[in-house]
N, CA and C atoms as a LAMMPS dump frame, in Angstrom:
ITEM: TIMESTEP
0
ITEM: NUMBER OF ATOMS
348
ITEM: BOX BOUNDS ff ff ff
-5.0000000000000000e+02 5.0000000000000000e+02
-5.0000000000000000e+02 5.0000000000000000e+02
-5.0000000000000000e+02 5.0000000000000000e+02
ITEM: ATOMS id mol type element x y z
1 1 1 N -187.941 327.976 -78.417
2 1 2 C -187.148 327.216 -77.463
3 1 3 C -187.37 327.796 -76.079
4 2 1 N -187.638 326.956 -75.157
5 2 2 C -187.805 327.38 -73.772
6 2 3 C -186.603 326.87 -72.984
7 3 1 N -185.895 327.782 -72.35
8 3 2 C -184.757 327.416 -71.523
9 3 3 C -185.148 327.649 -70.07
10 4 1 N -185.372 326.574 -69.314
11 4 2 C -185.862 326.715 -67.947
12 4 3 C -184.964 327.548 -67.034
13 5 1 N -183.667 327.554 -67.286
14 5 2 C -182.735 328.306 -66.44
15 5 3 C -182.33 329.632 -67.076
16 6 1 N -182.912 329.944 -68.22
17 6 2 C -182.54 331.154 -68.953
18 6 3 C -181.497 330.844 -70.003
19 7 1 N -181.532 331.583 -71.073
20 7 2 C -180.643 331.307 -72.206
21 7 3 C -179.171 331.537 -71.849
22 8 1 N -178.88 332.5 -70.969
23 8 2 C -177.49 332.753 -70.59
24 8 3 C -176.902 331.565 -69.829
25 9 1 N -177.668 331.009 -68.906
26 9 2 C -177.21 329.846 -68.137
27 9 3 C -177.049 328.638 -69.061
28 10 1 N -177.994 328.48 -69.988
29 10 2 C -177.927 327.383 -70.956
30 10 3 C -176.664 327.518 -71.81
31 11 1 N -176.341 328.739 -72.229
32 11 2 C -175.135 328.986 -73.027
33 11 3 C -173.891 328.591 -72.24
34 12 1 N -173.895 328.898 -70.961
35 12 2 C -172.767 328.555 -70.091
36 12 3 C -172.595 327.034 -69.991
37 13 1 N -173.701 326.337 -69.779
38 13 2 C -173.683 324.872 -69.655
39 13 3 C -173.173 324.238 -70.951
40 14 1 N -173.724 324.677 -72.082
41 14 2 C -173.315 324.099 -73.364
42 14 3 C -171.886 324.489 -73.731
43 15 1 N -171.445 325.655 -73.309
44 15 2 C -170.059 326.068 -73.553
45 15 3 C -169.108 325.091 -72.866
46 16 1 N -169.385 324.797 -71.615
47 16 2 C -168.543 323.872 -70.853
48 16 3 C -168.534 322.487 -71.489
49 17 1 N -169.702 321.969 -71.842
50 17 2 C -169.763 320.617 -72.418
51 17 3 C -169.125 320.579 -73.802
52 18 1 N -169.25 321.658 -74.56
53 18 2 C -168.639 321.692 -75.892
54 18 3 C -167.123 321.711 -75.792
55 19 1 N -166.575 322.443 -74.826
56 19 2 C -165.122 322.455 -74.63
57 19 3 C -164.62 321.048 -74.314
58 20 1 N -165.343 320.317 -73.488
59 20 2 C -164.961 318.939 -73.148
60 20 3 C -165.015 318.061 -74.408
61 21 1 N -166.087 318.195 -75.179
62 21 2 C -166.241 317.39 -76.401
63 21 3 C -165.139 317.709 -77.409
64 22 1 N -164.85 318.974 -77.6
65 22 2 C -163.794 319.356 -78.548
66 22 3 C -162.439 318.834 -78.09
67 23 1 N -162.171 318.936 -76.8
68 23 2 C -160.895 318.458 -76.256
69 23 3 C -160.759 316.951 -76.465
70 24 1 N -161.853 316.221 -76.252
71 24 2 C -161.791 314.761 -76.393
72 24 3 C -161.627 314.331 -77.861
73 25 1 N -162.01 315.203 -78.782
74 25 2 C -161.901 314.896 -80.219
75 25 3 C -160.767 315.674 -80.891
76 26 1 N -159.925 316.294 -80.066
77 26 2 C -158.904 317.218 -80.561
78 26 3 C -158.099 316.678 -81.742
79 27 1 N -157.621 315.469 -81.62
80 27 2 C -156.785 314.898 -82.682
81 27 3 C -157.572 314.759 -83.991
82 28 1 N -158.832 314.371 -83.89
83 28 2 C -159.655 314.167 -85.081
84 28 3 C -160.083 315.475 -85.746
85 29 1 N -160.341 316.493 -84.948
86 29 2 C -160.883 317.735 -85.515
87 29 3 C -159.817 318.792 -85.818
88 30 1 N -158.59 318.556 -85.38
89 30 2 C -157.521 319.54 -85.605
90 30 3 C -157.389 319.934 -87.078
91 31 1 N -157.356 318.97 -88.017
92 31 2 C -157.247 319.369 -89.43
93 31 3 C -158.447 320.208 -89.892
94 32 1 N -159.628 319.892 -89.39
95 32 2 C -160.827 320.64 -89.767
96 32 3 C -160.746 322.078 -89.247
97 33 1 N -160.331 322.251 -88.005
98 33 2 C -160.208 323.593 -87.43
99 33 3 C -159.139 324.391 -88.173
100 34 1 N -158.023 323.751 -88.477
101 34 2 C -156.951 324.427 -89.228
102 34 3 C -157.467 324.878 -90.595
103 35 1 N -158.202 324.013 -91.264
104 35 2 C -158.762 324.353 -92.576
105 35 3 C -159.783 325.483 -92.497
106 36 1 N -160.625 325.421 -91.476
107 36 2 C -161.635 326.469 -91.293
108 36 3 C -160.951 327.81 -90.991
109 37 1 N -159.908 327.787 -90.159
110 37 2 C -159.176 329.017 -89.821
111 37 3 C -158.526 329.594 -91.073
112 38 1 N -157.912 328.741 -91.86
113 38 2 C -157.274 329.18 -93.093
114 38 3 C -158.304 329.801 -94.041
115 39 1 N -159.472 329.202 -94.105
116 39 2 C -160.547 329.712 -94.948
117 39 3 C -160.965 331.12 -94.506
118 40 1 N -161.046 331.341 -93.193
119 40 2 C -161.412 332.661 -92.675
120 40 3 C -160.361 333.71 -93.064
121 41 1 N -159.102 333.297 -93.061
122 41 2 C -158.018 334.21 -93.428
123 41 3 C -158.057 334.497 -94.93
124 42 1 N -158.121 333.441 -95.739
125 42 2 C -158.09 333.572 -97.195
126 42 3 C -159.266 334.406 -97.707
127 43 1 N -160.428 334.208 -97.136
128 43 2 C -161.63 334.937 -97.581
129 43 3 C -161.726 336.337 -96.955
130 44 1 N -160.784 336.681 -96.088
131 44 2 C -160.761 338.013 -95.501
132 44 3 C -161.768 338.243 -94.387
133 45 1 N -162.393 337.169 -93.924
134 45 2 C -163.412 337.293 -92.88
135 45 3 C -162.816 337.862 -91.596
136 46 1 N -161.556 337.547 -91.327
137 46 2 C -160.914 338.025 -90.097
138 46 3 C -160.857 339.55 -90.042
139 47 1 N -161.01 340.203 -91.178
140 47 2 C -160.965 341.669 -91.213
141 47 3 C -162.322 342.315 -90.96
142 48 1 N -163.371 341.519 -90.893
143 48 2 C -164.707 342.055 -90.653
144 48 3 C -164.864 342.438 -89.189
145 49 1 N -165.798 343.33 -88.9
146 49 2 C -166.062 343.656 -87.496
147 49 3 C -166.496 342.411 -86.716
148 50 1 N -166.126 342.385 -85.436
149 50 2 C -166.435 341.255 -84.563
150 50 3 C -167.928 340.92 -84.583
151 51 1 N -168.774 341.915 -84.507
152 51 2 C -170.227 341.663 -84.483
153 51 3 C -170.705 341.002 -85.774
154 52 1 N -170.095 341.36 -86.883
155 52 2 C -170.442 340.752 -88.177
156 52 3 C -170.018 339.288 -88.192
157 53 1 N -168.837 339.016 -87.674
158 53 2 C -168.336 337.642 -87.637
159 53 3 C -169.242 336.778 -86.756
160 54 1 N -169.684 337.317 -85.622
161 54 2 C -170.61 336.567 -84.762
162 54 3 C -171.888 336.236 -85.519
163 55 1 N -172.401 337.194 -86.273
164 55 2 C -173.622 336.945 -87.048
165 55 3 C -173.373 335.889 -88.122
166 56 1 N -172.199 335.938 -88.764
167 56 2 C -171.837 334.902 -89.736
168 56 3 C -171.849 333.53 -89.066
169 57 1 N -171.28 333.444 -87.857
170 57 2 C -171.224 332.158 -87.15
171 57 3 C -172.63 331.618 -86.879
172 58 1 N -173.561 332.499 -86.586
173 58 2 C -174.955 332.073 -86.387
174 58 3 C -175.476 331.457 -87.686
175 59 1 N -175.255 332.142 -88.792
176 59 2 C -175.719 331.663 -90.107
177 59 3 C -175.035 330.354 -90.479
178 60 1 N -173.706 330.311 -90.313
179 60 2 C -172.951 329.097 -90.656
180 60 3 C -173.402 327.917 -89.809
181 61 1 N -173.684 328.179 -88.545
182 61 2 C -174.125 327.106 -87.646
183 61 3 C -175.445 326.531 -88.138
184 62 1 N -176.379 327.397 -88.461
185 62 2 C -177.67 326.901 -88.947
186 62 3 C -177.497 326.11 -90.239
187 63 1 N -176.653 326.596 -91.138
188 63 2 C -176.402 325.878 -92.394
189 63 3 C -175.788 324.504 -92.134
190 64 1 N -174.829 324.437 -91.219
191 64 2 C -174.16 323.173 -90.902
192 64 3 C -175.123 322.197 -90.228
193 65 1 N -175.947 322.698 -89.324
194 65 2 C -176.92 321.844 -88.64
195 65 3 C -177.896 321.267 -89.664
196 66 1 N -178.392 322.117 -90.551
197 66 2 C -179.317 321.654 -91.609
198 66 3 C -178.629 320.648 -92.541
199 67 1 N -177.381 320.937 -92.926
200 67 2 C -176.643 320.066 -93.846
201 67 3 C -176.436 318.677 -93.254
202 68 1 N -176.383 318.587 -91.924
203 68 2 C -176.231 317.297 -91.26
204 68 3 C -177.569 316.615 -90.994
205 69 1 N -178.647 317.26 -91.414
206 69 2 C -179.969 316.666 -91.263
207 69 3 C -180.527 316.754 -89.855
208 70 1 N -179.968 317.658 -89.038
209 70 2 C -180.429 317.803 -87.67
210 70 3 C -181.49 318.89 -87.583
211 71 1 N -182.277 318.843 -86.529
212 71 2 C -183.239 319.891 -86.234
213 71 3 C -182.458 321.157 -85.879
214 72 1 N -182.877 322.304 -86.402
215 72 2 C -182.121 323.537 -86.139
216 72 3 C -182.168 323.944 -84.666
217 73 1 N -183.059 323.33 -83.893
218 73 2 C -183.123 323.621 -82.463
219 73 3 C -182.361 322.594 -81.626
220 74 1 N -181.595 321.747 -82.266
221 74 2 C -180.791 320.733 -81.576
222 74 3 C -179.601 321.418 -80.906
223 75 1 N -179.675 321.579 -79.584
224 75 2 C -178.62 322.29 -78.863
225 75 3 C -177.266 321.605 -78.994
226 76 1 N -177.249 320.275 -78.974
227 76 2 C -175.977 319.544 -79.082
228 76 3 C -175.323 319.784 -80.435
229 77 1 N -176.094 319.629 -81.498
230 77 2 C -175.553 319.826 -82.846
231 77 3 C -175.105 321.255 -83.069
232 78 1 N -175.942 322.202 -82.671
233 78 2 C -175.591 323.616 -82.838
234 78 3 C -174.347 323.947 -82.022
235 79 1 N -174.286 323.436 -80.798
236 79 2 C -173.132 323.722 -79.933
237 79 3 C -171.839 323.196 -80.536
238 80 1 N -171.899 322.008 -81.118
239 80 2 C -170.71 321.434 -81.752
240 80 3 C -170.172 322.382 -82.824
241 81 1 N -171.057 322.843 -83.705
242 81 2 C -170.623 323.721 -84.788
243 81 3 C -170.191 325.084 -84.279
244 82 1 N -170.905 325.624 -83.298
245 82 2 C -170.496 326.908 -82.706
246 82 3 C -169.079 326.759 -82.147
247 83 1 N -168.821 325.641 -81.487
248 83 2 C -167.494 325.38 -80.937
249 83 3 C -166.422 325.328 -82.011
250 84 1 N -166.717 324.646 -83.118
251 84 2 C -165.75 324.571 -84.217
252 84 3 C -165.483 325.951 -84.805
253 85 1 N -166.547 326.726 -85.001
254 85 2 C -166.362 328.069 -85.57
255 85 3 C -165.611 328.98 -84.606
256 86 1 N -165.902 328.879 -83.324
257 86 2 C -165.207 329.7 -82.327
258 86 3 C -163.715 329.351 -82.309
259 87 1 N -163.412 328.054 -82.295
260 87 2 C -162.008 327.613 -82.296
261 87 3 C -161.279 328.095 -83.55
262 88 1 N -161.929 327.962 -84.703
263 88 2 C -161.272 328.354 -85.955
264 88 3 C -161.066 329.866 -86.017
265 89 1 N -162.004 330.634 -85.482
266 89 2 C -161.853 332.094 -85.468
267 89 3 C -160.673 332.498 -84.575
268 90 1 N -160.599 331.888 -83.395
269 90 2 C -159.494 332.184 -82.477
270 90 3 C -158.165 331.839 -83.148
271 91 1 N -158.119 330.699 -83.816
272 91 2 C -156.896 330.281 -84.525
273 91 3 C -156.565 331.274 -85.64
274 92 1 N -157.56 331.68 -86.403
275 92 2 C -157.327 332.594 -87.53
276 92 3 C -156.851 333.964 -87.052
277 93 1 N -157.398 334.431 -85.958
278 93 2 C -157.034 335.748 -85.44
279 93 3 C -155.667 335.721 -84.767
280 94 1 N -155.27 334.544 -84.291
281 94 2 C -153.967 334.362 -83.666
282 94 3 C -153.72 335.358 -82.523
283 95 1 N -154.791 335.631 -81.769
284 95 2 C -154.642 336.47 -80.578
285 95 3 C -155.716 336.072 -79.574
286 96 1 N -155.628 336.64 -78.409
287 96 2 C -156.575 336.278 -77.358
288 96 3 C -157.531 337.419 -77.043
289 97 1 N -157.846 338.226 -78.053
290 97 2 C -158.738 339.359 -77.826
291 97 3 C -160.112 338.9 -77.338
292 98 1 N -160.598 337.815 -77.917
293 98 2 C -161.891 337.256 -77.516
294 98 3 C -161.679 335.8 -77.114
295 99 1 N -162.21 335.427 -75.963
296 99 2 C -162.042 334.059 -75.477
297 99 3 C -163.057 333.123 -76.139
298 100 1 N -162.748 331.849 -76.08
299 100 2 C -163.676 330.838 -76.58
300 100 3 C -165.027 331.009 -75.898
301 101 1 N -165.009 331.148 -74.571
302 101 2 C -166.262 331.268 -73.817
303 101 3 C -167.074 332.466 -74.282
304 102 1 N -166.411 333.595 -74.463
305 102 2 C -167.102 334.814 -74.889
306 102 3 C -167.761 334.622 -76.256
307 103 1 N -167 334.087 -77.198
308 103 2 C -167.504 333.88 -78.557
309 103 3 C -168.642 332.857 -78.544
310 104 1 N -168.391 331.711 -77.9
311 104 2 C -169.379 330.639 -77.875
312 104 3 C -170.709 331.138 -77.317
313 105 1 N -170.661 331.768 -76.145
314 105 2 C -171.895 332.211 -75.489
315 105 3 C -172.629 333.251 -76.327
316 106 1 N -171.898 334.178 -76.923
317 106 2 C -172.534 335.21 -77.752
318 106 3 C -173.251 334.581 -78.949
319 107 1 N -172.583 333.645 -79.616
320 107 2 C -173.179 333.001 -80.791
321 107 3 C -174.341 332.1 -80.374
322 108 1 N -174.179 331.336 -79.303
323 108 2 C -175.241 330.456 -78.812
324 108 3 C -176.506 331.276 -78.53
325 109 1 N -176.343 332.373 -77.809
326 109 2 C -177.5 333.209 -77.448
327 109 3 C -178.142 333.8 -78.695
328 110 1 N -177.342 334.339 -79.617
329 110 2 C -177.888 334.895 -80.863
330 110 3 C -178.605 333.807 -81.664
331 111 1 N -177.991 332.648 -81.747
332 111 2 C -178.566 331.548 -82.53
333 111 3 C -179.931 331.15 -81.98
334 112 1 N -180.008 330.909 -80.687
335 112 2 C -181.255 330.41 -80.128
336 112 3 C -182.287 331.498 -79.878
337 113 1 N -181.873 332.748 -79.742
338 113 2 C -182.859 333.836 -79.647
339 113 3 C -183.608 333.961 -80.96
340 114 1 N -182.899 333.716 -82.058
341 114 2 C -183.53 333.773 -83.393
342 114 3 C -184.525 332.624 -83.591
343 115 1 N -184.403 331.577 -82.801
344 115 2 C -185.235 330.38 -82.982
345 115 3 C -186.468 330.373 -82.075
346 116 1 N -186.592 331.367 -81.204
347 116 2 C -187.709 331.367 -80.254
348 116 3 C -188.995 331.858 -80.882
């Protein structure tokens, strides 16, 4: 993947657009985010180190993108799933230790660095 403005800038752009997309679909995706957050709690994922959880999100994103039949380099599809995982993690942790932007950008960069 070639990012003309650099991967960090691309992560910033997609973070902003994903927040808008999630907000516009809030009513529809709320049950999904609640379920995903509950799953993270029940499976004990919330107790893992932050860096491990970020790596899991990279793996889960690729699995979700593939399961939907999308190209793994599809920034829109990957961003959507990264956004869902970031939201569910924040909900599961029930604190503001890590912001949506911080989580999203870290996972986006890890995800697409692996694809270059």
